[in-house]
N, C-alpha and C positions, 0 to 999 in steps of 0.2 A: 376534571383535573386530570392531567397526563400521567399515564402510568409508567413508572420506572420499569425499563427492560430488565428481564430476568436473566442476569448472566449465567446462571445454572441450566438454562436452556440451550439447544443446539438445534436450530431448525433443520440445517441440511441433514444432519446425522439422523434426526427424528424422522424426516422424510424417506430417508434410505431405509430405515428399519420398517417403516409403513410399508414401502414398496414391496420389500421382500415378504412381509407378513401377508399382504394382500396377494401375493404371487401375480403381481402385475407384469404387463408385457406390452411395450410401445412400438409401433412400427416407425422407429425413429434411429438414426445413428446412435451409437457406433456399430460398424458392421460385424464385429465379432459377437453381438447379441448377448452380452453379459456371459460370455464364455461358450455360448452354444455353437458357434461358428468357429471356434479355435481348433486348430489341429492338435492331435493327442499329444505329440513332442513338445510342443509350447506349453501345453497345460500340465505335462509332467514337470518341466522345467520351472514355470512360474506359479503354477497353482490356480484353481478356478477363481479364488477370492481376489486375484489381481484384477480379473474383468467384471466378477459379480456386481461390484457396485461402482463400475464405470457407466454412469447415468447422465443424462441432459438434466439440466436444472428446469428449463421450459420444455413442455411437451414430454416430459419424462418424470421428474419428481413432482412437478407442478403441471397445471394444465398449459394450453398454448396462450392464455391470456395471463398467466401467473396469478391467478385469482386466489391462490393459497398463500400468496406472499412468502414463499420459502426463502427465495434469495433476498428480497428487500428486508424481511426479518432479521436475517443473518447480517445483512449490511448494517442495519440499525444497532444491532448488538456490539457490531465492531466499532462502529462511530461513538457509541456510549462508552465503550472500554477505553478508548484513547482520547476522549474529550473531544471530539470532532463533531461538526454539524451534519457530515455526511460521508459515508464510507463507500468506496466504488470496488467491487471485486472484477477483477480483470483476467482474461485468459493469456496463454502464453508466457506466464511467469511474470516476475516483478519488472523485468526489463521493459516490456511495453508499456507497464503502469507508469513507470519513471519517464517516458517519453510523452505519454499523454498528460502527466501532471503538469510537467514543464511548459507544454504547448497550451494546456488549459488556462494556467494562472498567468502566463506571460504575453499571450496571442503572438509570441513570436517577434518582439519588439524590445530593444534595448539592451540592458546589461543584466546579467543574473549572477548572484552569489553562490559559490559552489565550493563545498569542503574539497581540499586537495586529494582526499582518499575516496573520492567519488567512483563509483562502478562505471565502467565502460559504456554502460546504456545512457549514463548522463552525458558523456561525450557525443554519444549518438544522437542524444535530443538536441545537442547544440548543433551538431551538423544539419539535423532537419529543420530547426528552427532559425538559424542564423544570429542567434544570440550571441552576444560578447561576454566570454566569462570573466568573473573577478574572483580569484581563488582564494578561499579562506585557508589560511594555515592549520595544519593538524598538530597534535601534541605528540611528540615522538618519545616513546619510553625507551631509554638507553640500557636498562636492565632487560627488559623483555625483547628489545628489537622489534617492537610493534607501533603502529601508529594509533592514537587514540582520536576520537572525533574531536572537532573544534571546541575550545571552551566558549562560555558565554562571553567573555571579554573580547575574545577574537571575532565572534560574530558581530558584536556592537562596534568594534573598531571598523569593521569593513562596511557596516551601515553607514557609519559617520563619514568614510571616505567616498562610499558610492551611494549617497542619499537617493539617487535617481534609479537605483537598480529596480528591476520589475520583480525580482522576487529572490528567495534565497532557498537553497536546497541541501537538506542535511539528511544523511543515510546513516541509519542506526539499527541495530548493531552493525559493526563492520563485518566483513568476512571471517575476521579472527574473533568474532564475538564480543567486541568492545562496543559498550553502550555509550550513548551520548549522555550529556548531562540532563537531568530531569526536565520535564517540560516547563514546570513553573519558573525554575532558575533561567533556563533559556529564553523564556518569554521576557523575563525580567530584563535580559541583557538588550532587548530590542528597544532603541531610543523611544521616548514617549511620542515624538512626532511621528515615528513609523507605526505607532499602535492606534492612531486615532480613528481609524475606520475598522470594520469588522468583517471577516469572511471565515500530500506523508505527505503520499507514497510512500499523508499516508502513512497508513500504518497497517501492517498485518503483524500477526502474533509474533513470527521468529525473525522479521526483518522489517523495517519501516522506512519510508522515505516521505519526509515532510516538505512540500512545496509550498512555501509561504509567500504570498503575494505582498508586495511592498505596502506597507501601512495596514497590514490586515491580520497581524498575529495577535489575537486576543483570545482570553479564556473561552472554550468551548465553540471557537469559531474557525477551526481549522478543517481542511478537506483531507480525508485519509484515502490512500489509493493502495 
């Protein structure tokens, strides 16, 4: 019987704690050597703790073969938390993850549904892929003068208008911390024909991008970035 992930565990934080407890030292980047190679003026301004836990996951917190499963266990916890099949942690911030998710689920062909409030990294993903965007209108709040993520009805309408679109990309929360409609109600907005088969960015805790391939938004079968 498969064991349910323990959401109270934190594999990366636990590995950092163990690294310091065992007073380990690896001959790997970063060059500041957890603060040992930083000049005194920088240490005075930023403090040692800024650098002390700047560690590699592979050949750092874990061995070169990642046999401790530090990163994979953390990704599994993330996937379970957001109801995804698989989560992928990426470097270079969420912008790179957005591009990777778009290219992965569309293979750079056809149309893609994108909420009008999308981050500029999504636009960059369009340039890289050559996809044709179909913009999903957002909900504008006249009182707060802010844009909310698209409603389920808006997403459903766009799927109906563009049934051959390769994917839909929705980013939530927005830069103004506006969250999209909950996953179940957004899923219910996708036409039945588009949910027939299975597979966020994605999601990570403070900001998520869900790149949903056409016909593949089903419970527990999304990919998180």
